[in-house]
Structure formats: structure tokens, C-alpha cells
DRENPA-3360 file (N, C-alpha, C; in nm, 2 decimals, always signed):
BEGIN
1 = MSSRHSPF = -0.16/-2.40/+1.98/-0.26/-2.30/+1.95/-0.39/-2.33/+2.03 ~ -0.44/-2.22/+2.08/-0.56/-2.23/+2.16/-0.69/-2.24/+2.08 ~ -0.78/-2.31/+2.13/-0.91/-2.33/+2.06/-1.01/-2.22/+2.10 ~ -0.97/-2.13/+2.19/-1.05/-2.02/+2.24/-1.07/-1.92/+2.13 ~ -1.18/-1.85/+2.12/-1.20/-1.74/+2.03/-1.14/-1.61/+2.08 ~ -1.09/-1.53/+1.99/-1.03/-1.40/+2.03/-1.14/-1.31/+2.07 ~ -1.12/-1.24/+2.19/-1.22/-1.15/+2.23/-1.23/-1.02/+2.14 ~ -1.13/-1.01/+2.05/-1.12/-0.89/+1.97/-1.20/-0.91/+1.84;
9 = KSKGGFSR = -1.24/-1.03/+1.81/-1.31/-1.06/+1.68/-1.46/-1.02/+1.70 ~ -1.51/-0.95/+1.60/-1.65/-0.91/+1.61/-1.74/-1.02/+1.58 ~ -1.87/-1.00/+1.61/-1.97/-1.11/+1.59/-2.03/-1.10/+1.45 ~ -2.03/-0.99/+1.38/-2.09/-0.98/+1.25/-2.20/-0.87/+1.25 ~ -2.27/-0.86/+1.14/-2.37/-0.76/+1.12/-2.32/-0.63/+1.09 ~ -2.41/-0.53/+1.10/-2.38/-0.39/+1.06/-2.28/-0.33/+1.15 ~ -2.28/-0.37/+1.28/-2.18/-0.31/+1.37/-2.03/-0.36/+1.33 ~ -2.02/-0.48/+1.27/-1.89/-0.52/+1.22/-1.84/-0.43/+1.11;
17 = ILNAARYS = -1.93/-0.39/+1.02/-1.90/-0.30/+0.91/-1.85/-0.17/+0.97 ~ -1.92/-0.12/+1.06/-1.89/+0.01/+1.12/-1.75/+0.00/+1.19 ~ -1.73/-0.11/+1.27/-1.60/-0.12/+1.34/-1.49/-0.14/+1.24 ~ -1.51/-0.21/+1.13/-1.41/-0.23/+1.03/-1.37/-0.10/+0.96 ~ -1.47/-0.01/+0.94/-1.45/+0.12/+0.88/-1.37/+0.20/+0.98 ~ -1.40/+0.20/+1.10/-1.33/+0.27/+1.21/-1.18/+0.23/+1.22 ~ -1.16/+0.10/+1.22/-1.03/+0.04/+1.23/-0.94/+0.08/+1.10 ~ -1.01/+0.08/+0.99/-0.94/+0.12/+0.86/-0.90/+0.26/+0.87;
25 = AQGLSAAI = -0.99/+0.35/+0.91/-0.96/+0.49/+0.93/-0.84/+0.51/+1.03 ~ -0.84/+0.44/+1.14/-0.74/+0.45/+1.24/-0.60/+0.40/+1.17 ~ -0.61/+0.30/+1.09/-0.49/+0.25/+1.03/-0.43/+0.35/+0.93 ~ -0.52/+0.41/+0.85/-0.47/+0.52/+0.76/-0.42/+0.64/+0.83 ~ -0.48/+0.68/+0.94/-0.44/+0.79/+1.02/-0.30/+0.76/+1.08 ~ -0.28/+0.64/+1.13/-0.15/+0.60/+1.19/-0.04/+0.60/+1.08 ~ -0.07/+0.55/+0.96/+0.03/+0.55/+0.86/+0.07/+0.69/+0.82 ~ -0.03/+0.78/+0.81/+0.00/+0.92/+0.78/+0.09/+0.99/+0.89;
33 = RHEAAFRQ = +0.05/+0.96/+1.01/+0.12/+1.02/+1.13/+0.26/+0.96/+1.15 ~ +0.28/+0.83/+1.13/+0.40/+0.76/+1.18/+0.49/+0.71/+1.06 ~ +0.45/+0.71/+0.94/+0.52/+0.64/+0.83/+0.56/+0.74/+0.73 ~ +0.69/+0.79/+0.73/+0.73/+0.88/+0.63/+0.72/+0.83/+0.49 ~ +0.75/+0.71/+0.47/+0.75/+0.65/+0.33/+0.60/+0.65/+0.28 ~ +0.51/+0.62/+0.37/+0.37/+0.62/+0.32/+0.33/+0.76/+0.29 ~ +0.37/+0.86/+0.37/+0.33/+1.00/+0.33/+0.39/+1.04/+0.20 ~ +0.52/+1.00/+0.17/+0.58/+1.03/+0.04/+0.50/+0.97/-0.07;
41 = ELLLAIIL = +0.47/+0.84/-0.06/+0.40/+0.77/-0.16/+0.26/+0.82/-0.18 ~ +0.19/+0.86/-0.07/+0.06/+0.92/-0.08/+0.06/+1.06/-0.15 ~ +0.16/+1.14/-0.12/+0.18/+1.26/-0.19/+0.20/+1.24/-0.34 ~ +0.29/+1.14/-0.38/+0.31/+1.11/-0.52/+0.18/+1.06/-0.58 ~ +0.10/+0.98/-0.51/-0.03/+0.94/-0.57/-0.13/+1.05/-0.59 ~ -0.13/+1.15/-0.49/-0.22/+1.26/-0.51/-0.18/+1.35/-0.63 ~ -0.05/+1.36/-0.65/+0.00/+1.44/-0.76/-0.03/+1.37/-0.90 ~ +0.00/+1.24/-0.90/-0.02/+1.16/-1.02/-0.16/+1.13/-1.06;
49 = TPAAFWVG = -0.25/+1.13/-0.96/-0.39/+1.09/-0.99/-0.45/+1.18/-1.11 ~ -0.44/+1.31/-1.10/-0.50/+1.39/-1.22/-0.42/+1.36/-1.35 ~ -0.29/+1.33/-1.33/-0.21/+1.31/-1.45/-0.25/+1.18/-1.52 ~ -0.30/+1.08/-1.44/-0.35/+0.96/-1.50/-0.46/+0.98/-1.61 ~ -0.54/+1.08/-1.59/-0.65/+1.11/-1.68/-0.60/+1.18/-1.80 ~ -0.48/+1.24/-1.80/-0.42/+1.30/-1.91/-0.33/+1.21/-1.99 ~ -0.26/+1.12/-1.92/-0.16/+1.03/-1.98/-0.24/+0.91/-2.04 ~ -0.34/+0.86/-1.97/-0.41/+0.74/-2.02/-0.49/+0.77/-2.14;
57 = QTAMQVML = -0.47/+0.68/-2.24/-0.54/+0.70/-2.37/-0.68/+0.64/-2.37 ~ -0.70/+0.54/-2.28/-0.83/+0.47/-2.27/-0.86/+0.46/-2.13 ~ -0.99/+0.42/-2.10/-1.03/+0.40/-1.97/-0.95/+0.29/-1.90 ~ -0.91/+0.19/-1.97/-0.83/+0.08/-1.92/-0.69/+0.13/-1.87 ~ -0.63/+0.22/-1.96/-0.50/+0.27/-1.92/-0.51/+0.36/-1.80 ~ -0.61/+0.44/-1.79/-0.63/+0.53/-1.67/-0.65/+0.44/-1.55 ~ -0.73/+0.33/-1.56/-0.75/+0.25/-1.44/-0.62/+0.18/-1.40 ~ -0.54/+0.13/-1.50/-0.41/+0.07/-1.47/-0.32/+0.17/-1.40;
65 = LLCSLLVV = -0.31/+0.29/-1.45/-0.23/+0.39/-1.38/-0.27/+0.42/-1.24 ~ -0.40/+0.43/-1.22/-0.46/+0.46/-1.09/-0.44/+0.34/-0.99 ~ -0.46/+0.22/-1.05/-0.44/+0.10/-0.96/-0.30/+0.08/-0.93 ~ -0.21/+0.11/-1.02/-0.07/+0.10/-0.98/-0.03/+0.18/-0.86 ~ -0.09/+0.30/-0.85/-0.06/+0.39/-0.74/-0.12/+0.33/-0.61 ~ -0.24/+0.28/-0.63/-0.31/+0.21/-0.51/-0.23/+0.09/-0.46 ~ -0.18/+0.01/-0.55/-0.10/-0.11/-0.51/+0.02/-0.06/-0.43 ~ +0.09/+0.04/-0.47/+0.21/+0.09/-0.40/+0.17/+0.13/-0.25;
73 = LIVELLNS = +0.05/+0.20/-0.24/+0.01/+0.23/-0.11/-0.03/+0.11/-0.02 ~ -0.10/+0.01/-0.08/-0.14/-0.11/-0.01/-0.01/-0.18/+0.03 ~ +0.08/-0.20/-0.05/+0.20/-0.28/-0.02/+0.28/-0.20/+0.09 ~ +0.29/-0.07/+0.08/+0.35/+0.01/+0.19/+0.28/-0.01/+0.32 ~ +0.15/-0.01/+0.32/+0.07/-0.03/+0.45/+0.11/-0.17/+0.51 ~ +0.11/-0.27/+0.42/+0.14/-0.41/+0.47/+0.29/-0.42/+0.52 ~ +0.38/-0.35/+0.45/+0.52/-0.35/+0.50/+0.53/-0.28/+0.64 ~ +0.46/-0.17/+0.65/+0.46/-0.10/+0.78/+0.40/-0.18/+0.89;
81 = AVEAVADA = +0.29/-0.26/+0.86/+0.23/-0.35/+0.96/+0.33/-0.45/+1.00 ~ +0.41/-0.51/+0.91/+0.51/-0.61/+0.94/+0.61/-0.55/+1.03 ~ +0.66/-0.43/+0.99/+0.76/-0.37/+1.07/+0.71/-0.33/+1.21 ~ +0.59/-0.29/+1.23/+0.53/-0.26/+1.36/+0.53/-0.38/+1.45 ~ +0.48/-0.49/+1.39/+0.47/-0.62/+1.47/+0.61/-0.66/+1.50 ~ +0.70/-0.66/+1.41/+0.84/-0.70/+1.43/+0.90/-0.62/+1.54 ~ +0.88/-0.49/+1.54/+0.94/-0.40/+1.65/+0.87/-0.43/+1.78 ~ +0.74/-0.47/+1.78/+0.67/-0.50/+1.91/+0.72/-0.63/+1.96;
89 = VSLENNQL = +0.76/-0.72/+1.88/+0.82/-0.85/+1.93/+0.95/-0.83/+1.99 ~ +1.04/-0.76/+1.92/+1.18/-0.74/+1.97/+1.25/-0.63/+1.89 ~ +1.32/-0.54/+1.97/+1.40/-0.44/+1.90/+1.55/-0.49/+1.89 ~ +1.57/-0.60/+1.94/+1.71/-0.66/+1.93/+1.73/-0.71/+1.80 ~ +1.86/-0.73/+1.76/+1.90/-0.78/+1.63/+1.86/-0.93/+1.62 ~ +1.77/-0.96/+1.53/+1.72/-1.09/+1.51/+1.71/-1.12/+1.36 ~ +1.78/-1.23/+1.32/+1.79/-1.26/+1.18/+1.65/-1.28/+1.11 ~ +1.56/-1.35/+1.17/+1.43/-1.37/+1.11/+1.35/-1.24/+1.10;
97 = IGRAKDLG = +1.35/-1.16/+1.21/+1.28/-1.03/+1.20/+1.34/-0.94/+1.10 ~ +1.48/-0.94/+1.09/+1.54/-0.87/+0.99/+1.50/-0.91/+0.85 ~ +1.49/-1.04/+0.83/+1.45/-1.10/+0.70/+1.31/-1.06/+0.67 ~ +1.22/-1.06/+0.77/+1.08/-1.02/+0.74/+1.07/-0.88/+0.70 ~ +1.15/-0.79/+0.76/+1.15/-0.65/+0.73/+1.21/-0.63/+0.59 ~ +1.31/-0.70/+0.55/+1.37/-0.69/+0.42/+1.28/-0.74/+0.31 ~ +1.20/-0.85/+0.34/+1.11/-0.90/+0.25/+0.99/-0.80/+0.22 ~ +0.95/-0.73/+0.33/+0.85/-0.63/+0.31/+0.90/-0.51/+0.23;
105 = SAAVLLSL = +1.03/-0.47/+0.25/+1.09/-0.37/+0.18/+1.10/-0.40/+0.03 ~ +1.14/-0.53/+0.01/+1.15/-0.58/-0.13/+1.01/-0.57/-0.20 ~ +0.91/-0.60/-0.13/+0.77/-0.60/-0.19/+0.74/-0.46/-0.23 ~ +0.77/-0.36/-0.14/+0.75/-0.22/-0.18/+0.83/-0.18/-0.30 ~ +0.96/-0.22/-0.31/+1.04/-0.19/-0.43/+0.98/-0.24/-0.55 ~ +0.93/-0.37/-0.55/+0.87/-0.43/-0.67/+0.75/-0.36/-0.71 ~ +0.66/-0.32/-0.61/+0.54/-0.24/-0.65/+0.58/-0.11/-0.71 ~ +0.68/-0.04/-0.66/+0.72/+0.08/-0.72/+0.78/+0.07/-0.86;
113 = LMAAGLWI = +0.85/-0.04/-0.88/+0.90/-0.07/-1.01/+0.79/-0.10/-1.11 ~ +0.69/-0.17/-1.07/+0.58/-0.20/-1.15/+0.50/-0.08/-1.19 ~ +0.48/+0.01/-1.09/+0.41/+0.13/-1.11/+0.49/+0.22/-1.21 ~ +0.62/+0.23/-1.18/+0.70/+0.32/-1.27/+0.70/+0.26/-1.41 ~ +0.71/+0.13/-1.43/+0.70/+0.07/-1.56/+0.57/+0.11/-1.64 ~ +0.46/+0.09/-1.57/+0.33/+0.12/-1.63/+0.33/+0.27/-1.67 ~ +0.37/+0.36/-1.58/+0.37/+0.50/-1.61/+0.46/+0.54/-1.72 ~ +0.58/+0.48/-1.73/+0.67/+0.51/-1.84/+0.61/+0.46/-1.97;
121 = VCTLNHWY = +0.56/+0.34/-1.98/+0.50/+0.29/-2.10/+0.38/+0.38/-2.15 ~ +0.29/+0.41/-2.05/+0.17/+0.49/-2.09/+0.21/+0.63/-2.13 ~ +0.31/+0.69/-2.06/+0.35/+0.82/-2.10/+0.42/+0.82/-2.23 ~ +0.51/+0.73/-2.26/+0.57/+0.72/-2.39/+0.46/+0.70/-2.50 ~ +0.36/+0.62/-2.47/+0.25/+0.59/-2.56/+0.17/+0.72/-2.59 ~ +0.16/+0.80/-2.48/+0.08/+0.93/-2.49/+0.16/+1.02/-2.59 ~ +0.29/+1.03/-2.58/+0.37/+1.12/-2.66/+0.40/+1.07/-2.79 ~ +0.44/+0.94/-2.80/+0.49/+0.89/-2.93/+0.41/+0.78/-2.99;
129 = RIL = +0.29/+0.75/-2.93/+0.20/+0.64/-2.99/+0.28/+0.51/-3.02 ~ +0.35/+0.46/-2.92/+0.43/+0.34/-2.94/+0.35/+0.21/-2.94 ~ +0.23/+0.22/-2.88/+0.15/+0.10/-2.88/+0.03/+0.11/-2.96;
% end
């Protein structure tokens, strides 16, 4: 490992905040342009966001429903980042790269299952007052 500092790291201050915002916007734009799974999950989040205010009985339930959608998007972005780096390293069949991609995919699945569970429980509670 080199002790040199990366030339890509910013120095700090207000310009760092502006650069971070720009990089974040570029990342979201890239995800929308290049990642079909992110587009699908984003569309689902857009559709379900208003529903969260109808399904949720309390402010806490609404926040849980909204946060579950956000977690799915965050995990998908991280998975896409892992896949992009893995593909940049090698497009050949590599056991470790394959495992990294599978682990990222498993994380997306778990986030989707968590969100689905929360939505199912809150929706059942909305209709049948189970809790």
C-alpha cells in the first residue's frame, strides 16, 4: 500500500460539499441510465411513496415504509457499484468476482424481502387492525 495521498481526494471546505453533491448526482444519473434493476425499484418507490401515507397508521409506520423503499435503492446502488468495479477488473470468469456479485445480489434480495415484509404487515394492519 502506498503512503501517497490520492489526487482524487478533495481538501475539504465548501467546495468539497459541492463536489460531493455533483458526484452523487452523477451516480444517480448513471444508475438511472445504465441499471435496469435500479430503474424498476425507483419506479416502485415512486408508486409506493404516496401509498405509504395511506397505509401507515402513524408517523412511525409511514417513516418505516418510506425508509424501507430507500434502503432497497441504497442497496441496489451499492450492488451496482460492486458489479461495475468487478467488471472493470475482469470480464473473465473469476470465482471471487462471481462471489462478490452474488453477495451483492443477495443483499438486494434481503432488502426487498425486508421491505415487502414491512409493507405486508402495515397493509394488513391498515385493513384488519392486526397490531
